[in-house]
Backbone as JSON Lines, residues from 0, in Angstrom:
{"i":0,"aa":"M","n":[98.62,145.13,18.89],"ca":[99.02,143.82,18.93],"c":[100.35,143.98,18.15]}
{"i":1,"aa":"V","n":[101.31,143.31,18.71],"ca":[102.6,143.29,17.9],"c":[103.04,141.86,17.13]}
{"i":2,"aa":"R","n":[103.26,142.24,15.98],"ca":[103.25,140.89,15.46],"c":[104.81,140.42,15.45]}
{"i":3,"aa":"L","n":[104.73,139.01,15.68],"ca":[106.38,138.46,15.78],"c":[106.61,137.71,14.5]}
{"i":4,"aa":"D","n":[107.5,138.32,13.89],"ca":[107.67,137.62,12.72],"c":[108.95,137.41,12.27]}
{"i":5,"aa":"T","n":[109.77,137.75,13.29],"ca":[111.36,137.74,13.06],"c":[111.91,136.86,14.61]}
{"i":6,"aa":"I","n":[112.69,136.3,14.14],"ca":[113.69,135.6,15.49],"c":[114.17,136.74,16.49]}
{"i":7,"aa":"E","n":[114.23,137.9,15.97],"ca":[114.61,138.96,16.82],"c":[113.44,139.38,17.82]}
{"i":8,"aa":"K","n":[112.29,139.59,17.11],"ca":[111.24,140.09,17.78],"c":[110.89,139.05,18.86]}
{"i":9,"aa":"L","n":[110.97,137.65,18.85],"ca":[110.95,136.71,19.49],"c":[111.76,136.52,20.85]}
{"i":10,"aa":"E","n":[112.83,137.06,20.51],"ca":[113.97,136.88,21.65],"c":[113.64,138.4,22.43]}
{"i":11,"aa":"E","n":[113.07,139.47,21.69],"ca":[112.92,140.61,22.47],"c":[111.57,140.34,23.46]}
{"i":12,"aa":"A","n":[110.56,139.71,22.83],"ca":[109.45,139.38,23.78],"c":[110.16,138.29,24.87]}
{"i":13,"aa":"I","n":[110.69,137.23,24.82],"ca":[111.17,136.59,25.91],"c":[112.13,137.34,26.76]}
{"i":14,"aa":"E","n":[112.92,138.32,26.42],"ca":[113.58,138.94,27.31],"c":[112.76,140.02,27.98]}
{"i":15,"aa":"N","n":[111.74,140.56,27.39],"ca":[110.8,141.34,28.12],"c":[110.02,140.7,29.07]}
{"i":16,"aa":"S","n":[109.77,139.39,29.18],"ca":[109.3,138.48,29.98],"c":[110.01,138.63,31.51]}
{"i":17,"aa":"R","n":[111.35,138.88,31.26],"ca":[112.03,138.91,32.42],"c":[111.61,140.22,33.45]}
{"i":18,"aa":"V","n":[110.92,141.06,32.63],"ca":[110.47,142.5,33.4],"c":[109.2,142.29,33.73]}
{"i":19,"aa":"H","n":[108.3,141.78,32.89],"ca":[106.98,141.69,33.1],"c":[106.24,140.42,32.24]}
{"i":20,"aa":"P","n":[105.38,139.81,32.52],"ca":[104.87,138.79,31.85],"c":[104.55,139.01,30.46]}
{"i":21,"aa":"V","n":[104.72,138.08,29.62],"ca":[104.53,138.48,28.1],"c":[103.37,137.26,27.54]}
{"i":22,"aa":"L","n":[102.62,137.84,26.53],"ca":[101.57,137.07,25.97],"c":[102.14,136.81,24.58]}
{"i":23,"aa":"L","n":[102.0,135.49,24.16],"ca":[102.25,135.09,22.83],"c":[100.97,134.48,22.42]}
{"i":24,"aa":"F","n":[100.52,135.0,21.14],"ca":[99.27,134.14,20.62],"c":[99.42,133.77,19.04]}
{"i":25,"aa":"K","n":[99.37,132.41,19.0],"ca":[99.62,131.83,17.44],"c":[98.17,131.77,17.1]}
{"i":26,"aa":"H","n":[98.15,132.56,15.66],"ca":[96.73,132.97,15.39],"c":[96.75,132.1,14.02]}
{"i":27,"aa":"S","n":[95.62,131.54,13.21],"ca":[95.57,130.83,11.95],"c":[94.46,131.88,11.25]}
{"i":28,"aa":"R","n":[94.83,132.57,10.22],"ca":[93.95,133.33,9.66],"c":[92.72,132.45,8.9]}
{"i":29,"aa":"T","n":[92.93,131.16,8.45],"ca":[91.97,130.43,7.84],"c":[91.12,129.32,8.87]}
{"i":30,"aa":"C","n":[91.28,129.73,10.28],"ca":[90.63,128.84,11.2],"c":[89.56,129.53,11.67]}
{"i":31,"aa":"G","n":[88.33,129.21,11.63],"ca":[87.21,129.63,12.48],"c":[87.47,129.73,13.96]}
{"i":32,"aa":"I","n":[87.76,128.72,14.51],"ca":[88.09,128.57,15.96],"c":[89.09,129.87,16.35]}
{"i":33,"aa":"S","n":[90.04,130.1,15.62],"ca":[90.97,130.94,16.06],"c":[90.55,132.29,15.57]}
{"i":34,"aa":"A","n":[89.64,132.66,14.59],"ca":[89.14,133.66,14.58],"c":[88.17,134.32,15.68]}
{"i":35,"aa":"G","n":[87.37,133.16,16.14],"ca":[86.39,133.54,17.0],"c":[87.14,133.71,18.39]}
{"i":36,"aa":"V","n":[88.19,132.91,18.94],"ca":[89.28,133.14,20.04],"c":[89.57,134.39,19.91]}
{"i":37,"aa":"M","n":[90.04,135.11,18.67],"ca":[90.72,136.37,18.51],"c":[89.78,137.32,18.83]}
{"i":38,"aa":"S","n":[88.31,137.38,18.49],"ca":[87.55,138.34,18.81],"c":[86.74,138.27,19.91]}
{"i":39,"aa":"Q","n":[86.43,136.98,20.6],"ca":[85.95,136.68,21.77],"c":[86.67,137.1,23.14]}
{"i":40,"aa":"E","n":[88.03,136.43,22.8],"ca":[88.84,136.29,24.08],"c":[90.18,137.41,23.92]}
{"i":41,"aa":"I","n":[90.95,137.13,22.91],"ca":[91.98,137.81,22.92],"c":[91.84,139.5,22.81]}
{"i":42,"aa":"S","n":[90.8,139.91,22.08],"ca":[90.38,141.05,22.06],"c":[90.17,141.9,23.4]}
{"i":43,"aa":"G","n":[89.83,140.89,24.42],"ca":[89.36,141.47,25.72],"c":[90.73,141.43,26.49]}
{"i":44,"aa":"V","n":[91.78,140.94,26.1],"ca":[92.95,141.15,26.95],"c":[93.58,142.55,27.2]}
{"i":45,"aa":"E","n":[93.67,143.07,28.53],"ca":[94.11,144.21,28.36],"c":[95.92,144.07,28.81]}
{"i":46,"aa":"A","n":[96.4,143.89,28.02],"ca":[97.82,143.87,27.66],"c":[98.29,143.65,26.25]}
{"i":47,"aa":"P","n":[99.61,144.06,25.89],"ca":[100.05,143.81,24.82],"c":[99.98,142.34,24.15]}
{"i":48,"aa":"V","n":[99.73,142.17,22.95],"ca":[99.43,140.76,22.44],"c":[100.67,140.4,21.29]}
{"i":49,"aa":"N","n":[101.35,139.84,21.43],"ca":[102.41,139.45,20.39],"c":[101.98,138.31,19.64]}
{"i":50,"aa":"V","n":[101.66,138.43,18.37],"ca":[100.89,137.54,17.64],"c":[101.56,136.87,16.46]}
{"i":51,"aa":"V","n":[101.58,135.65,16.32],"ca":[102.31,134.87,15.35],"c":[101.21,134.51,14.29]}
{"i":52,"aa":"F","n":[101.2,134.89,13.27],"ca":[100.44,134.34,12.09],"c":[101.09,133.14,11.53]}
{"i":53,"aa":"V","n":[100.63,131.91,11.94],"ca":[100.95,130.87,11.54],"c":[101.6,130.39,10.25]}
{"i":54,"aa":"Q","n":[100.33,130.99,9.18],"ca":[100.46,130.68,7.81],"c":[101.84,131.35,7.37]}
{"i":55,"aa":"D","n":[102.06,132.48,7.82],"ca":[103.14,133.5,7.51],"c":[104.41,133.33,8.06]}
{"i":56,"aa":"D","n":[104.31,132.82,9.33],"ca":[105.45,133.02,10.2],"c":[105.76,131.57,10.94]}
{"i":57,"aa":"R","n":[105.67,130.41,10.1],"ca":[105.99,128.98,10.81],"c":[107.27,129.11,11.45]}
{"i":58,"aa":"M","n":[108.25,129.21,10.87],"ca":[109.37,129.38,11.77],"c":[109.24,129.94,12.95]}
{"i":59,"aa":"I","n":[108.77,130.97,13.24],"ca":[108.67,131.57,14.55],"c":[107.92,130.67,15.47]}
{"i":60,"aa":"S","n":[106.76,130.17,14.98],"ca":[105.77,129.36,15.53],"c":[106.68,127.87,15.95]}
{"i":61,"aa":"N","n":[107.23,127.24,15.18],"ca":[108.08,126.19,15.61],"c":[109.01,126.86,16.42]}
{"i":62,"aa":"E","n":[109.81,127.83,16.33],"ca":[110.8,128.1,17.56],"c":[109.77,128.27,18.88]}
{"i":63,"aa":"I","n":[109.05,128.78,18.86],"ca":[108.42,128.95,20.33],"c":[108.04,127.55,20.86]}
{"i":64,"aa":"A","n":[107.74,126.54,19.83],"ca":[107.38,125.2,20.44],"c":[108.53,124.34,20.95]}
{"i":65,"aa":"R","n":[109.6,124.95,20.45],"ca":[111.17,124.28,20.39],"c":[111.4,124.94,21.98]}
{"i":66,"aa":"R","n":[111.35,126.31,22.04],"ca":[112.01,126.77,23.14],"c":[111.04,126.55,24.43]}
{"i":67,"aa":"T","n":[109.58,126.33,24.29],"ca":[108.81,126.01,25.33],"c":[108.58,124.67,25.55]}
{"i":68,"aa":"G","n":[108.68,123.73,24.6],"ca":[108.27,122.25,24.95],"c":[107.16,122.13,25.0]}
{"i":69,"aa":"I","n":[106.17,123.16,24.29],"ca":[105.1,122.96,24.22],"c":[104.54,122.92,22.64]}
{"i":70,"aa":"R","n":[103.76,121.7,22.3],"ca":[103.67,121.34,21.09],"c":[102.69,122.49,20.27]}
{"i":71,"aa":"H","n":[102.71,122.62,19.18],"ca":[102.35,123.58,18.13],"c":[100.94,123.34,18.26]}
{"i":72,"aa":"E","n":[100.0,124.33,18.51],"ca":[98.48,124.21,18.25],"c":[97.98,125.62,17.66]}
{"i":73,"aa":"S","n":[97.06,125.81,17.18],"ca":[96.38,127.1,16.74],"c":[94.79,127.04,16.73]}
{"i":74,"aa":"P","n":[94.1,127.76,17.46],"ca":[95.03,128.83,18.23],"c":[95.47,128.64,19.31]}
{"i":75,"aa":"Q","n":[96.39,129.12,19.9],"ca":[97.22,128.86,21.2],"c":[97.56,130.16,21.86]}
{"i":76,"aa":"A","n":[97.65,130.24,23.09],"ca":[97.92,131.38,24.02],"c":[98.9,130.86,24.93]}
{"i":77,"aa":"I","n":[100.28,131.58,25.06],"ca":[101.08,131.33,26.12],"c":[101.71,132.66,26.72]}
{"i":78,"aa":"V","n":[101.55,132.23,28.01],"ca":[102.3,133.52,28.83],"c":[103.57,133.19,29.51]}
{"i":79,"aa":"L","n":[104.49,134.1,28.97],"ca":[105.92,133.62,29.45],"c":[106.21,134.75,30.61]}
{"i":80,"aa":"K","n":[106.9,134.34,31.88],"ca":[107.2,135.09,33.06],"c":[108.86,134.71,33.29]}
{"i":81,"aa":"D","n":[109.63,135.54,33.27],"ca":[111.09,135.23,33.38],"c":[111.65,134.21,32.55]}
{"i":82,"aa":"G","n":[111.05,134.23,31.09],"ca":[111.43,133.23,30.1],"c":[110.82,131.89,30.0]}
{"i":83,"aa":"E","n":[110.13,131.53,31.19],"ca":[109.18,130.25,31.64],"c":[107.75,130.83,31.36]}
{"i":84,"aa":"V","n":[107.21,129.53,30.9],"ca":[105.67,129.46,30.6],"c":[104.91,129.4,31.9]}
{"i":85,"aa":"V","n":[104.11,130.32,32.22],"ca":[103.16,130.29,33.56],"c":[101.61,129.96,32.93]}
{"i":86,"aa":"Y","n":[101.41,130.11,31.81],"ca":[100.28,129.75,31.21],"c":[100.2,129.24,29.73]}
{"i":87,"aa":"H","n":[99.47,128.07,29.5],"ca":[99.28,128.08,27.89],"c":[97.91,127.25,27.65]}
{"i":88,"aa":"A","n":[97.34,127.5,26.55],"ca":[95.99,126.8,26.4],"c":[95.81,126.89,24.99]}
{"i":89,"aa":"S","n":[94.85,126.1,24.53],"ca":[94.54,126.31,22.89],"c":[93.35,126.23,22.88]}
{"i":90,"aa":"H","n":[92.63,126.38,21.54],"ca":[91.43,126.26,21.23],"c":[90.47,127.12,22.12]}
{"i":91,"aa":"F","n":[89.33,126.47,22.36],"ca":[88.29,126.97,23.26],"c":[88.61,127.2,24.52]}
{"i":92,"aa":"D","n":[89.92,126.52,25.22],"ca":[90.19,126.55,26.43],"c":[90.9,127.88,26.89]}
{"i":93,"aa":"I","n":[91.2,128.63,25.72],"ca":[91.71,129.97,26.0],"c":[90.64,131.17,26.27]}
{"i":94,"aa":"T","n":[90.95,131.7,27.4],"ca":[89.89,132.78,28.07],"c":[90.57,134.01,28.35]}
{"i":95,"aa":"A","n":[90.22,135.26,27.95],"ca":[90.77,136.41,28.89],"c":[91.04,136.29,30.05]}
{"i":96,"aa":"D","n":[90.14,135.68,30.93],"ca":[90.34,135.77,32.27],"c":[91.35,135.03,32.8]}
{"i":97,"aa":"D","n":[91.75,133.83,31.91],"ca":[92.98,133.14,32.45],"c":[94.11,133.48,31.83]}
{"i":98,"aa":"I","n":[94.1,134.37,30.86],"ca":[95.39,134.97,30.49],"c":[95.75,136.08,31.34]}
{"i":99,"aa":"H","n":[94.63,136.96,32.01],"ca":[94.77,137.99,32.78],"c":[95.65,137.2,34.22]}
{"i":100,"aa":"A","n":[94.91,136.24,34.59],"ca":[95.61,135.35,35.54],"c":[96.92,135.03,35.76]}
{"i":101,"aa":"G","n":[97.38,134.67,34.4],"ca":[98.79,134.29,34.01],"c":[99.55,135.69,34.03]}
{"i":102,"aa":"L","n":[98.98,136.5,33.43],"ca":[99.74,138.12,33.25],"c":[99.78,138.62,34.98]}
{"i":103,"aa":"G","n":[99.17,138.05,35.78],"ca":[99.04,138.35,37.22],"c":[98.29,139.94,37.18]}
{"i":104,"aa":"R","n":[97.28,139.99,36.54],"ca":[96.2,141.16,36.56],"c":[94.74,140.72,37.08]}
């Protein structure tokens, strides 16, 4: 996992999405649903995970919402390709299979 804790890292992730799809995951350390999704679904993703810890990096989370037009939720998975959203889901709608499909795997 790569922690997205600066605007520069977010910019890099978005730029990388022009080469290959990129997964962003908003995670709450205090949410049982988020912990379950992290251990049951995100851990099964066979790709780098760019994680935002929403309690620590709210500014980054808000910036993702602003740039994508997707209202913040937690947990939330977003796949970018060419800088655009090709998949997003939150809470129990997040599945490793759907993420893999969004990543083109």
